[in-house]
DRENVEX-934598 format. One record per atom (N, C-alpha, C, O): residue in one letter; x, y negated, z negated. Coordinates in steps of 0.001 Angstrom, whole numbers, plus 524288, in hexadecimal, padded with zeros to 5 digits. Each point is the difference from the previous one (the first is absolute). Layout:
// residues N
AXYZ;...
END
This chain:
// residues 254
M80349804AA80000;M7FCB77FB5680000;M8036C7FB2380000;M803577FF677FC98;I7FBE07FD258072B;I802E87FB168004C;I7FCFA7FBCE7FD05;I7FB6C7FF098011B;A807247FE817FB23;A7FD947FBE17FCDA;A8035B7FB218003F;A804C78004E80075;A7F8A87FB287FF3C;A802C27FAFF80024;A7FEDC7FCEF7FB0D;A7FB867FFA77FE47;G808927FE227FF78;G7FF767FC837FB8C;G8021E7FAB280181;G804357FF968024B;I7F8DF7FC597FC6A;I801B97FAA880129;I8000D7FCD77FAF9;I7FC157FFB27FD3A;D8085C7FDF9801A5;D800C47FCCF7FB51;D8004C7FA51801B9;D803DC7FE5680257;I7F8057FEAF7FC7B;I7FFA07FA9B801C7;I801927FC687FB8E;I7FCDC7FEC57FC93;G808097FF9180387;G8020A7FCAA7FBE6;G7FFCF7FA4280173;G7FE3A7FE8B80439;A803A67FE357F829;A7FFDB7FA64800DE;A803E37FE448042E;A7FF0E7FC2F802C4;K805498069C7FDB2;K804207FE6C8039A;K800A9803BB80498;K801337FE5180457;T7FE06806BD7FAB9;T800C0803DE80424;T7FB8C803F480008;T7FD36800A97FC24;I80235801EB80843;I7FC3480438800A2;I802FB804E580188;I8031D7FFF6803AB;K7FBE3804477F976;K802B0804E4800F0;K7FC118043780182;K7FBCB8005E7FDB4;V8059A802CB80627;V7FCC68047580197;V80357804E67FFCD;V8047680009801CB;V7F953804177FC00;V80285805257FFF2;V7FC3B803F380259;V7FB69800267FE94;L8068480304804FB;L7FD148046E8021B;L8022D804F57FD88;L804BE800C87FFD6;A7F7C5802907FE40;A801B4804C47FD58;A7FCFD804AD80214;A7FB787FF8E8018E;D8071C804E87FE71;D7FDA0804E4801B3;D800CA804027FBAA;D80461801B67FEFE;D7F7437FFC97FE69;D8003F803B77FBA7;D803EC7FE557FBD3;D80302803317FE08;G7FCED7F7CD800A7;G803507FE007FBE2;G805917FECD80195;G803347FE937FCB7;R7FDFA801FC80844;R8054F7FEDC801F6;R7FFCC7FB068033D;R7FCC77FF7D80388;M806B57FCD47FB3C;M800107FB11802C9;M801E6800D28059D;M80449801FE800E7;L7F8767FC72802CF;L801598007E80583;L8029C7FB2880229;L803EE80056802C0;A7F9DE7FB267FC00;A801F87FB1580226;A7FE457FB8F7FC86;A7FC608008A7FCE3;K806437FB10803AE;K7FEBD7FB6E7FCD8;K801087FB148032D;K802E280018803D9;A7FAB97FB9D7FA7B;A800DA7FAF180289;A7FEF77FBB57FC0F;A7FCB38008A7FC8C;L806287FB3380402;L7FF677FB717FC93;L8000F7FB1E8035B;L803727FF5680349;V7F8B97FD3B7FBE6;V7FFCB7FB0A802DE;V7FEAE7FB9F7FC2C;V7FD99801027FBF5;P803ED7FA248053C;P7FE6F7FB997FCAA;P7FA177FF5480011;P7FD7A800C680404;A800597FDC77F77F;A7FA577FF437FFB5;A7FE397FB7180364;A7FC0680059802AE;G806F37FB5E7FD31;G7FEAB7FB7980346;G7FAC57FD9B7FE99;G7FDCE801197FBDD;L800357FB9C807A1;L7FB0B7FD527FF1D;L7FB5B8032D801EF;L7FBAA7FF697FE01;D80534803ED805D5;D7FBD58033A8022F;D800C1805997FE11;D8029E8032A80280;T7FB0B7FDFA7F907;T800B5805227FDA2;T7FDC0804588035C;T8023D8043E8004F;T7F9597FABA80234;T7FD8A803F78034F;T803AF801BF8045F;T8009A804A980106;A801DC7F77E80189;A803AB801378042A;A804CB802D17FDDF;A8020D8038D80283;A7FFC07FAE07F8DB;A80498802747FDA8;A7FECF805A97FE74;A8034780375800A7;N7F8067FD747FD4C;N7FE6B8055E7FEBD;N800458037C804D6;N8020F804587FFD4;Q7FBD97F9AE8046D;Q7FFE1802FF804D6;Q8057D800E280219;Q8013F80439801EE;Q8020B7F7BD7FDAF;Q8055E80087801E1;Q802F48042F7FCF0;Q802C78033480244;A7FC977FCBA7F87E;A802B2803E17FCC6;A7FE2B805868015B;A8032A8039A8005D;L7F7C27FD0980060;L7FDF38052480173;L80209801B48054E;L801A280479800AD;D7FE477F7F480318;D801DD8015080544;D805BE801A07FFF0;D80184803AD802B4;E801AD7F9947FA35;E8058F8013E7FFC4;E800EB805587FD71;E80369802F4801AB;A7F98F7FE3E7FA4F;A8008E805167FD7C;A7FE4B80461803B0;A8028F8041080051;L7F9227FB1A80275;L7FE26803EA803BD;L80404800E98044D;L800F18047180194;A8016B7F74E80050;A803FE8006F80411;A804BC803077FE01;A8023880337802CE;A7FF517FBB87F84D;A80485802B57FDC4;A7FEF4805D67FF6B;A803938033080076;A7F7767FE377FE83;A7FEA1805857FF67;A7FEA2802918052C;A7FF7B804C68004A;G7FFF07F811803D1;G7FE72802178050B;G7FA67801F08000A;G7FEBD803E480288;L7FDE17F9537FA9B;L7FA8D801887FF76;L7FC597FBCB80210;L801697FB6780027;S7F9EE806268016A;S7FBE17FC478013F;S7FCA37FF4F7FB22;S80021803457FC7A;R7FCE87F88C80352;R7FCB27FEF77FB74;R7FBFB804577FF2F;R7FE82801207FB92;E7FFC98014280898;E7FC0F804207FFA6;E801FD804CE7FD14;E7FCE58032E7FE29;K808337FD5A8016A;K802438047B7FD4F;K7FFF27FF627FA0B;K800F5803C17FD26;V7FDED7F78280101;V7FFE77FF017FA5F;V7FA90801427FDE8;V7FC187FDE1801D6;D803B6805977FA4E;D7FAFD801D27FDF9;D7FD9C7FC537FBF6;D7FB407FF487FFE0;Q808137FE5F7FCCA;Q7FE057FCA77FBD1;Q803A47FB607FF26;Q804C0800718009D;F7F8EF7FB137FDF5;F802EE7FB427FEBB;F7FE877FE457FA73;F7FB67800087FE96;T8087A7FE7B7FE50;T7FEFE7FDCC7FACE;T803657FB287FF4B;T804977FFF580170;A7F9127FBF57FC53;A802CB7FB187FF20;A801077FF277FA37;A7FCF9801B57FCAD;T807537FBA58022A;T8013F7FE4F7FAB3;T8026E7FA918005A;T800957FDE78044A;G800D47FFD17F74C;G8025C7FACF80009;G7FBF97FBB87FF0F;G7FB4F801077FFB8;T806957FA327FFCD;T7FC9A7FB957FEC7;T7FBF87FEEF80444;T7FBD37FDE17FEEA;G8056B80396805F3;G7FC6A7FEFD8044D;G7FD04804CD801C2;G7FE0C8002980464;R80192803BF7F841;R7FDB680502801A1;R7FA3E7FF9E80189;R7FE268031A8032D;K7FF077F92A7FAA0;K7FA697FF8E8012E;K7FEFB7FD748054B;K7FB937FFFE801E2;D808777FDDF8007E;D7FF527FD20804EA;D801FA802FE804BD;D800897FDC180438;C8008C807457FB27;C801FA8031A8045B;C7FB6C80295802C8;C7FD21803137FDAB;A802357FBAA80751;A7FB57801A9802E4;A7FFFB805BF80172;A7FBD28024D80099;F808D28001B7FFFD;F8000F8054580239;F800D38045D7FC01;F800E5804768018F;T7FED57FA6B7F956;T800D2804217FC25;T7FAD68027D7FE52;T7FBDB7FD9480046;D80482807507FDFC;D7FB69802E97FE3C;D7FEE87FF267FA34;D7FB868004B7FE45;R808957FEAA7FEC9;R7FF697FF477FA5D;R8047F7FCAD7FE0A;R803797FE89802FC;E7FC72800497F7F5;E8043B7FCF17FDAE;E801848025B7FAC4;E7FD02802E57FD98;I807B57FBCB800B5;I80204801CB7FAFC;I803077FB817FD93;I8026F7FCF2802CC;T7FD738029D7F80E;T802C87FBC07FD65;T805DE800A980097;T801ED8043D80133;E800D97F7867FDF1;E805AF800258005B;E8025F803BD7FBFB;E803B8802D28012A;V7FA177FD2C7FA18;V8022D8036F7FBF7;V7FEFA805BA8014D;V80353803577FF0C;G7F8167FDCC80320;G7FECA8055C8018E;G8037E801E680462;G801C6804777FFFC;A7FF347F81B803CA;A803688016680465;A80599800D57FE29;A8029C803A9801B5;A7FF3B7F8F37FAD3;A805588008A7FDFD;A800B38052C7FD2B;A803ED802AD800BC;A7F83F7FEBE7FBFF;A8005F804DF7FD07;A80010804C18039E;A80336803857FF55;K7F9427FC978047A;K7FFC580464803A4;K8050B800858031D;K80225804448008F;G7FFB67F75080177;G804A48001D80350;G804DA801BC7FD29;G802FB80334801FF;I7FDDF7FAB17F94C;I804EA801217FD54;I80020805937FDDF;I80419802838001C;V7F77E7FF777FDF6;V7FFF5805577FDE3;V800AD8040780457;V8022C804307FF12;R7FBFF7FA9C805AB;R800EE803A180450;R805DF800638012C;R801F18042780172;L800DB7F7787FDEA;L8059C7FFF880113;L80344801E47FB65;L804058028A800BA;L7FA417FC387FA8B;L802D3801757FB41;L7FC07802217FC21;L7FD7F7FD007FD32;K801E880822802A2;K7FBDF8026C7FCDF;K800857FED57FA35;K7FC1C7FFF97FD2C;S808AC7FF0F80107;S800DE7FF007FA73;S7FEFE7FA577FE73;S800637FEB17FB64;C7FE557FDEC80857;C7FF3B7FA797FECB;C7FB007FF397FCD2;C7FBE18021780155;R8048B7FAE57FA78;R7FB7C7FEC27FCC4;R7FF367FA1D7FF60;R7FC097FE497FDE2;S807B87FEA3803F4;S7FF927FA517FFB2;S802307FDA7804FA;S8042A80193801D3;V7F9057FAA380063;V801DC7FD78804C4;V7FEC87FA337FFC9;V7FBB57FE6A7FE89;V808187FE7D802EE;V7FF587FA5780068;V800407FE7A805BA;V803918018D802D4;D7F8A07FB6C7FED3;D7FF997FE328056A;D800657FA117FFF4;D7FC7A7FD5F7FE0D;V807C38007C80412;V800C77FA5C8001B;V800547FE2A805A1;V8039B80166802DB;G7F8947FB727FEB5;G7FFE07FDE980546;G800E77FA298000E;G8025B7FDD07FC6C;A7FBBF7FFB1807AD;A800F37FA6E800AA;A7FD217FCAB7FC05;A802247FC2A7FE0A;E7F8F880549800BC;E7FCB77FCA17FCD6;E7FED5802097FA8D;E7FE6D7FCF27FCA2;E802468080F8025F;E7FEB8802087FAD5;E802F38050B7FEE6;E802448026C8037C;G7FD9E7FF137F786;G8024C804E47FE58;G7FBE4803577FD54;G7FC4F7FDF67FDB1;R804558072F8029E;R7FC4E8039E7FD9F;R802FA804577FD3A;R803EF801F5801F5;M7FA247FF817F97F;M8021D8045F7FD0F;M7FBD2804367FFC1;M7FB8E7FEE87FE88;V805D1805E5802E4;V7FC3C8044B8001C;V8022F804B57FD17;V80469801AA800F3;R7F87E8006D7FB8D;R8012E805137FDAA;R7FC6D803FC80280;R7FB597FF03800B5;C806CF8057F800A3;C7FCEF803E6802CC;C8011A805767FDE2;C803C7800DD7FD27;N7F8CF802D180451;N800D9805637FE4F;N8026B8033280468;N801677FDE980419;E7FF11807297FAFF;E802B280355803C9;E7FCFE800AF80517;E8021D801F1803DC;H7F8EF7FC737FC1F;H7FCCB80066804B8;H7FFC17FADE80313;H7FD2F7FF99803E0;G805C57FC857FA5F;G7FFEA7FAF18029C;G7FB367FCC87FEAC;G7FE8D7FC7F802F6;K7FEF5804A17F8A0;K7FB7D7FD097FE33;K801CD7FBC27FC2B;K8038B800DF7FCDF;V7FA077FA9D8036A;V8017C7FB9D7FCA6;V7FE2F800EF7FA68;V7FB738013F7FF12;V808257FE237FD35;V7FECC800747FA6F;V7FF2F7FAA07FDA2;V7FC697FF387FCE6;D806EA7FD108048F;D7FF9C7FAA17FE12;D802F97FC82803CE;D8034D801DE802F6;F7FB8B7F9207FCF4;F802B07FC6F8038C;F7FF957FA677FE02;F7FCDA7FED27FC90;A8065B7FDC7805A6;A7FFD57FA687FED1;A801F07FD07804BF;A8031C801FF80314;Y7FB017F9277FD7B;Y8018F7FC9080443;Y802F67FB4F7FDDA;Y7FF197FE507FB97;N804697FFA18078E;N8029D7FB137FEC4;N7FE9F7FC2380456;N803757FDD68028C;E7F779801517FE46;E7FE367FD188048C;E7FFBA7FA1B7FF36;E7FF4F7FD20803CA;K80136801017F764;K7FF557FA697FF03;K805267FD1E7FF34;K800077FB4E7FEF7;C804498077980182;C8051B7FD877FF1F;C8039E8011780492;C8017D8047B800EB;A7FFED7F774801F4;A803608009F8048F;A80576801D27FE89;A802C68024180338;A7FECC7FCC37F7D9;A80548801777FE5D;A800CD805E17FFEA;A80471801CE7FFA8;G7F75880139800A7;G80083805A77FFFE;G7FEEA8025F8054D;G7FDC08043D80054;A803CE7F91E803D7;A7FEED801F780544;A8044D7FE54803C7;A8036E7FCE47FEB3;G7FC4380545805FA;G8040E7FF13803E0;G800537FA6C801F4;G8043E7FE2980152;T7F75A7FF1B7FEE3;T800097FAA2801E3;T803647FC847FC9B;T802A17FC7B801F4;F7FD4F804827F8F2;F8034F7FD057FC5F;F805C0800D280161;F802F87FC3D80066;A7FE94808A880052;A8056F8012880152;A8017C7FD8A80534;A804597FE0B8009E;E7F80C8020D80320;E801137FDBC8051E;E800CE7FA197FF9F;E8037F7FDD48027D;G7F9347FF987FA59;G800977FA587FF42;G8051C7FE937FD5D;G8028C7FC338017B;M7FEF4806DA7FA9A;M804E97FEF17FD41;M804B48011480390;M804047FD627FF98;A7FB7680678803E1;A8043080117803BC;A800D37FB58803A0;A8046E7FE8780127;R7F73A7FF29800A6;R800777FB548035B;R802B97FB907FD1A;R803517FD4F80237;A7FB48801F17F8D8;A802837FBE77FCE9;A805D2801077FF6C;A803207FC5C7FFA4;L7FE4C8089D80045;L80580801827FF6A;L802E57FFF780538;L804CA8006380027;G7F8457FF248041E;G802667FFBF8052A;G8014F8054080255;G803818006880345;V7F9A8803B87FB0D;V800D4805358022B;V7FAB68024880180;V7FBED7FDFA7FE70;S804288063780495;S7FB29802AC80158;S7FE7C803A97FB93;S80338801397FCA4;L7F7E98008680358;L7FE40803B67FC07;L8031B8051680069;L80126802797FC0A;E800337FF13808BA;E80308804C8800CA;E8057F7FF8D7FDAF;E8024B803E57FE5C;E7FFCA7F75580188;E8053E7FF287FDDB;E7FFFA7FF767FA14;E80400800D47FD76;L7F7797FDC780053;L7FFB87FECA7FA6D;L80184804B07FC98;L802FF7FF6D7FC49;G7FAF080534804F8;G8010E8049E7FCD9;G805B5801847FFE5;G802448006F7FBC8;P8003080069808D2;P805958014D80006;P8035E7FBD17FD5C;P803E1801417FD73;L7FAA17F9C78032C;L802F07FBCB7FD7C;L7FFB48007D7FA0F;L803E67FF377FD4C;S7F78380213800B2;S7FF4A800677FA50;S8034B8045B7FDA3;S801917FFAD7FB77;L7FF7E8046380793;L8030D804707FE01;L805B77FE987FF12;L802DD802ED7FD7A;K7FEC67F89980491;K8055F7FE2C7FF32;K800917FCBE7FB0C;K8044F7FE597FEA8;S7F760800BC7FEA7;S8000A7FC987FB62;S8034D802557FB9A;S80005804BA7FF1F;Q802C17F7D47FE29;Q80341801907FB99;Q7FDB47FE577FAC4;Q8020C801747FBE6;Q7F9B57FB8180431;Q7FDA17FE5F7FB11;Q7FA267FF39800BD;Q7FE2A7FE9D80439;A7FEF4802527F78D;A7FA537FF668001D;A7FE817FA847FE44;A801D87FE1B7FBFC;L7FAD47FF608070B;L7FDEF7FADD7FEAD;L7FA34800797FED7;L7FD5A8036B8021A;Q800B17F9297FA91;Q7FA747FFFB7FEC2;Q7FD597FB86802E7;Q801807FB787FF6D;M7FA88805D8803B3;M7FCDF7FBEC80279;M7FB937FE997FC4D;M7FCE98035D7FE7F;N802C87F7B38000C;N7FC287FE4B7FC26;N7FAAB7FEDB80266;N7FBFC800C77FD7A;A803F87FD6280761;A7FB1D7FE7D80285;A7FCC7804CC80171;A80214803D180210;Q7F8DD7FBF87FCD9;Q7FC758043B80165;Q7FCE87FEBF804F6;Q7FE2D8038A802B1;C801417F77D7FE7C;C7FD237FE56804A5;C803B17FFDC804AD;C8048A7FE807FF7D;A7F97C8031380518;A8034980031804B0;A802397FAA18015E;A804817FF93801A1;V7F85A7FC567FDB6;V801C77FAB180151;V8047F7FE5A7FC73;V803FB7FE0A801D9;F7FB5F802C47F911;F804187FE827FC4E;F804C2803888008A;F8046C7FE417FF44;A7FAB0806B080201;A8045E80399800AC;A803717FE588048E;A804C8800737FFB8;E7F8D07FDA18047E;E803127FE2580471;E803677FB667FE65;E804817FFA2801A4;S7F9637FCDC7FB2A;S803187FB977FE0B;S8047D801EF7FC9B;S804487FDCF80017;E7FAB4806507FCEA;E804168022A7FCAF;E8045D8026480344;E8049A7FF7B7FEB2;V7F9F2803248058F;V803EB8022E80386;V803697FBAC80247;V804C98007A8002D;V7F8B97FB538018F;V802EB7FB958022E;V803BB7FDB57FBF1;V804707FEA680142;T7F9C0800ED7F9DE;T8034E7FDFB7FBC5;T804BC8038A7FF25;T8045D7FE1E7FF41;L7FAC3806F9800DB;L8044B803B27FF49;L803EF7FFA38047C;L804B68007E7FF2E;I7F94F7FEA68058B;I8037B7FF5F80489;I803727FB357FF4C;I804B980035800E3;H7F8E17FB797FD81;H802E87FB227FF30;H80400800887FB98;H803FC7FD4F7FFF4;A7FAE5806367FC55;A8039D800E37FBA7;A80460803C880182;A8030A801AB7FCAB;K7FD447FFAF8086B;K804088038680205;K7FF9F8058C7FDC9;K803E5802CC7FFA7;T7F7667FEB47FEE2;T7FF328055F7FE2D;T800A7803B980496;T7FDD77FF048042E;P8050E805337FB2A;P800B3803BA80452;P7FABD801CC80238;P7FC64801427FD14;R8033D7FED780816;R7FB048016380279;R7FE428057A7FE8E;R7FB54801047FF7D;E8086B802897FFDA;E7FE7D805587FEAB;E7FD71800517FA9C;E7FC8F8033C7FF1A;D8052E7F9547FD47;D7FD987FFF07FACB;D7FA7C7FDBD8003C;D7FC88801BA7FD27;I802AD7FA7580636;I7FAC07FDC9800A9;I7FC668040B8027C;I7FB818009C7FE69;A80687802238057F;A7FCE18041480298;A7FE44804217FC16;A7FB82801B88000D;R808187FFDB7FC8F;R7FE94803E87FC0B;R7FBE57FDCC7FC4B;R7FC56802C27FE8D;A8043B7F8527FFE6;A7FC3D7FD997FC69;A7FA887FFE480260;A7FC23800E67FD48;V8038C7FDFF807CC;V7FAF67FFE5802B3;V7FD6E805627FFD8;V7FB698007C7FEA5;L8078C80387802BD;L7FDC98054380036;L7FEF1802257FA8E;L7FC57803087FF42;D806CB7FB707FCFB;D7FEED8017B7FA94;D7FADC7FD907FE2D;D7FD10802667FD0B;A801E37F8D2804BE;A7FB257FD597FE80;A7FB40802CE8023D;A7FC10800A47FD51;V8044F8010A8079C;V7FBB2802F880268;V7FF38805247FD19;V7FB9D801747FEAC;A808B6801448005D;A7FFB4805097FD46;A7FDC57FF647FA85;A7FD128035B7FE31;S804477F8697FF2C;S7FE187FF227FAB5;S7FA147FFA17FFDE;S7FD7E802247FC80;R800447FB2280754;R7FA4D7FF9580056;R7FD8180554800DA;R7FC16801507FD89;I8062F801B4805EC;I7FDDD805248012F;I80096803AB7FB54;I7FC6C802F87FEC5;I808097FCD47FEAB;I800FB8036F7FB8C;I7FC3F7FECC7FB89;I7FE4D803957FD48;S8005F7F777801EA;S7FC2A7FE9C7FBFA;S7FACF802B180115;S7FD74801F47FC6B;M800FE7FE2380888;M7FB2C802A08018D;M80074805E07FF2E;M7FC548027C7FE22;V8082F7FFC180343;V800E08059B7FF5E;V7FF7C801927FA48;V7FD8A803F07FEC3;R804C07F9077FDD1;R7FFF78016C7FA76;R7FA887FF9B7FDA3;R7FEC6802CC7FC49;K7FDFA7F9CF805CC;K7FA997FFAA7FE1B;K7FCFD804F480141;K7FCE1801D77FCD7;V8040E8004E807C3;V7FD55804CA8019C;V802AF804C97FDAF;V7FD76803E57FEC5;G807B47FBC6800A6;G80313804857FE6D;G8018A80327804C0;G7FD3280001803E7;F80734802AC7FBD9;F801A08031180484;F8025A805307FE54;F80228800907FBBD;E7FD5780326807BD;E80244805287FF49;E803988010C804A0;E7FF437FDD68043B;K8048E805717FAF2;K8035F8019C80452;K7FD478044880308;K7FCD4802D27FDBD;D804407FDCC8073D;D803B97FCF580300;D7FD937FAD3801BA;D7FB487FF9C800D4;F808177FC6A7FFB3;F7FE597FABA80125;F801A77FE968058E;F80486800BD80176;A7F7D37FD3D8019D;A801257FEA180573;A7FEE07FA4480101;A7FCC67FD977FD60;L805EE8004C80673;L7FF527FA968019D;L7FEE07FFE7805D4;L803018021B8031B;I7F8977FB677FE68;I7FE887FFB580582;I7FE987FA5B8015F;I800437FC887FCAF;G7FE3E802998083C;G7FED87FABA801CB;G804CE7FD6B80253;G804508021E7FFBA;G7FAEE7F9528028D;G804447FD4F802AA;G8049D7FEB07FC87;G8047880021801C7;M7FA857FE9A7F93F;M8044D7FE967FC85;M8036F804A67FE9B;M804637FF4F7FE2A;A7F9A78056E802B3;A80336804A07FF04;A8047F8006A803D9;A803A6803047FF25;L7FC207F9F380523;L804467FFDB803C7;L8047A7FC817FE28;L8042C7FFE780264;N7FAF07FD3B7F959;N803E67FC597FDFA;N80345802B87FBD5;N7FE0B800F77FBB7;P806E78004E8056C;P8032B802FE7FC3F;P800F17FD1A7FAE5;P8008B802707FBE4;G7FFA67F86F80457;G800BB7FCFF7FB35;G7FB45800597FC70;G80091800427FB3B;F7FACD7FFC280705;F7FB36800897FCEE;F7FFA5805787FDAB;F7FE68800A17FB82;V8030F8034C80782;V7FFF1805607FE08;V8039E8007F7FB4B;V7FE938025F7FC12;E8061E7FB6280454;E803AF800337FBA6;E7FDF07FD137FB42;E800C2801B77FB92;A7FCA07F9DD80554;A7FDB97FCFD7FBB0;A7FBC48032F7FD3F;A7FF8C7FFC67FB38;M7FD5F80329807B8;M7FBF8803537FDA9;M80282804627FCD4;M7FE28801437FBBE;K805F78010780644;K802B78042B7FD28;K802297FDF07FAD7;K7FF79802847FBF0;R802F67F8E480441;R802337FDC17FB38;R7FBB47FED37FC0E;R80082801367FB60;G7FB517FC7080679;G7FBDA7FE697FC74;G7FD06804847FD9D;G7FE847FFC67FB6F;L800998045180796;L7FD0F804847FE19;L80379804187FD67;L7FE23803857FD4E;E806F77FBEB80396;E803D1803BA7FDF0;E7FEAD80596801B0;E80031803A97FCE3;T7FE7F7FCDD80803;T7FED78052180236;T801497FFF9805C6;T8007E7FBDC80265;D8000A808BB7FFD0;D800F08005C80596;D7FAF27FEC6802E9;D7FBBB800D97FDF5;V804C67FD34806B6;V7FB7D7FE7F80328;V800788029980551;V803EA7FF52802B5;Y7F826803A17FECA;Y7FFE38028F80516;Y7FDCA7FC4D80415;Y7FBBD7FDDF7FF57;V8072980160804DD;V7FE2E7FCCE80461;V7FFA380389804C7;V80400801E0801E8;P7F7477FF1180010;P7FF778037D80481;P801EF7FD7180502;P800B57FB4080037;E80021807DD803BA;E801307FDE380525;E7FB3E7FCF3801EC;E7FB91801B77FF48;D805567F9D380323;D7FBC77FCAA801F3;D7FC0E7FEBA7FBB3;D7FB638013980095;P8064C7FC5E7FB21;P7FC7B7FF187FB8E;P7FB697FC6D8013B;P7FBFF8002F7FD57;E8048F7FC91806AA;E7FBBD7FC6A80157;E7FB65802C28029A;E7FBD17FDB380093;Y804EB80737800FF;Y7FBDA802E9802B2;Y7FCF8803B67FC6C;Y7FC6D802A5801D4;I804E07FDA07F932;I7FD9B803EB7FC98;I7FA247FF167FF55;I7FCFE803BF7FFC2;G8015C7F7557FFF3;G7FA677FEDD7FF96;G7FD05801D9804C9;G7FBCF802507FF84;A806517FCAF80516;A7FD89801C4804D3;A80004805F380059;A7FC4480258801EA;F807F0800157FC3B;F80045805BB7FFF6;F7FBD5802397FC5A;F7FD61803CE80155;G802037F9D47FA15;G7FBF7801B47FC61;G7FA957FF6A80249;G7FC97803487FF23;A8029D7F875803D5;A7FAFB7FF3780297;A7FF08804398041E;A7FB9B801D7800A1;A808837FFAD80226;A7FF8480432803E5;A7FEB18052D7FD5C;A7FCEC8030F80212;L805647FDF37F95C;L7FEBB804C17FD1F;L7FA4B7FFEF7FE3F;L7FD52803FD80027;A800E17F76D7FE2F;A7FA7A7FF7D7FE7E;A7FC6C800EB804A3;A7FBDC802647FF78;A805C17FBB28051B;A7FCDF800C8804BB;A7FF7F805C38013B;A7FBDE801C5801B4;A8084A8012C7FD74;A7FFF38059A80132;A7FC6C803027FC56;A7FE418044D80143;E800AB7F9717FA38;E7FC97802A17FC36;E7FA3C7FFAA80192;E7FCA0802047FD3B;
END
């Protein structure tokens, strides 16, 4: 059975095609201003990568913030439900997963069947999401992709006092003017994001094994900050930004 999962996020749209729980193909496109067109583009690219026509797909399921606005899906699943299904299929021992994207972070506890036990959102604070890190990277004069590797070169930990993105950017500029090493500032930025997420994790509680998914899981500096803060190892799957879409595809197959 061919199933499609589409994860419609604030910044990107991801599609995964799966056959009996095995990922066949994937595609990622910017969300842009025309979400309907972007949804279709992501699906078309995934179908092309799999060498399939749309008629070969038996079921479609949507997840993400824009899941209710997808015209071609048969059903929808919440972001936390998709994350739990996707990660447990890849790592059966996983019982806790954090999903950090552009606009929000989510903490999910799940059981061995990929069912949600408890969860929490960090949707009202930009400091706990990828957009915050991206803004601070611009203030530092580097790309978001460069921020993580740069932070790993840091020799000392700095504390960022500002909690608001606007004030934090001013703090970054002040640190630059004070000749603070850029790598130390980069680490401080990612430590600040991780601190927000870890506060949410501790409210829910976590069990091992612990996984990190979403776009921020591609940032090695953020991954290291999470490991330091939680004092535990963190599993990052291949293509962590696609786990929600994969979970949606698994739900579609059900």
